[in-house]
N, C-alpha and C positions, 0 to 999 in steps of 0.2 A: 675165398675172398678175405682180404685183410680187414682188420678192424677199421682202419682209416677209410677204406672204400665203402664199408657199410655205413659209416657215419656220414659220408658225403651223399650217399643215396638217401639216407634218412633226412638229411638237411634239404636236399633237393625236393623230396616228397613234401616236406613241411612247407617249403617256400611255394610249391605248386598249390597246396591246399590254401595257404594264405592268399595267394594271388586269385585263386578261384573265388574265395569268399569276398575279397575286395571287388572283384569283377561283378559278382552277384549283387553286392550292395550298390555299386555304381549303376548297374542296370535298373535296380529298383528306384534309385534316385532319378534316373533319366525318365523312367515311366511316370513317376510321380510328378516331376517337373512338367512333362509333356501334358499330363492330364490337367494340371493347374493352368497351364498356358491355354489349353483348349477351352477350359471352362471360362477363363477370362475373355477369350476371343468370342465365345458364344454369348456371354453376357453383354459384351460391347456391341455385337451384331444385333442382339435383341433390343438394346437401348436405341440404337440407330434406327431400327425398323419402327419402334414405337414413336420416335420423334418424327420420322418421315410420315407415318400414318396420321399423326396429330396434325402435321402441316397440310397434308392432303385433305383431311376432314375440315380444317379451318378454311381452306380455299373453296371447298365444295359448299360449305355453309354460307360463305360470303357470296358465291355465285348464285346460290339458291335464294338468298335474301334479295339480291338485285333483280333476279327474275320475278320473284314474288311482288316486288315493288312495281316493276314494269306492268305485270298483269293487273295489279290493283289500279294503277293509273289508267290503263286501257278500259277496265271495267267502269271506273268512275266517269270517264269520258263518254262511254256508251250510255250509262245511266243519265248523264246530263243531257245527252242528245235526245234520249227518249222522253225525258221530262219536258224539254223544250218543244218537241213535236206534239206532245200531249197538251201542253198549255196552248199551243196554237190552234188546236182543235176543240178546245173547251167550249167556246161559244157555240160552235156548230153542234156539239154533243148536247149541250143544254137545250138548244132550240129543238133538236130531234126528240129529246125526252119530253119536252113540253107538248110538242105536237102529238106524240103517242098517248100521253096521259090525258090531255084535254081533247085531243082529236081535231080533225080538220073542220069540225062543225062550228067552231067559234069564228066569228067574223074578223 
């Protein structure tokens, strides 16, 4: 082989090594960029999920408060009805107690 042919082969091998090194660096950069993009997407999804969870919790708390208020109103109405019924029987109850304590022997 001539000296010129050996030099061309050497240059070609050097170019191949350089290209391989550049390709390896490009691959590392692609992997790094993909990992960063994935982490950013994951963080974005986490934030969106947290916001959605907070919204759902707020709606649930609001609905629970409305339900609790409705139950409280129903309970208050039932208590008022019981008080009214009891007040209507108060005179009869007092008379019954007096009869039992004093007895039917009093004229």
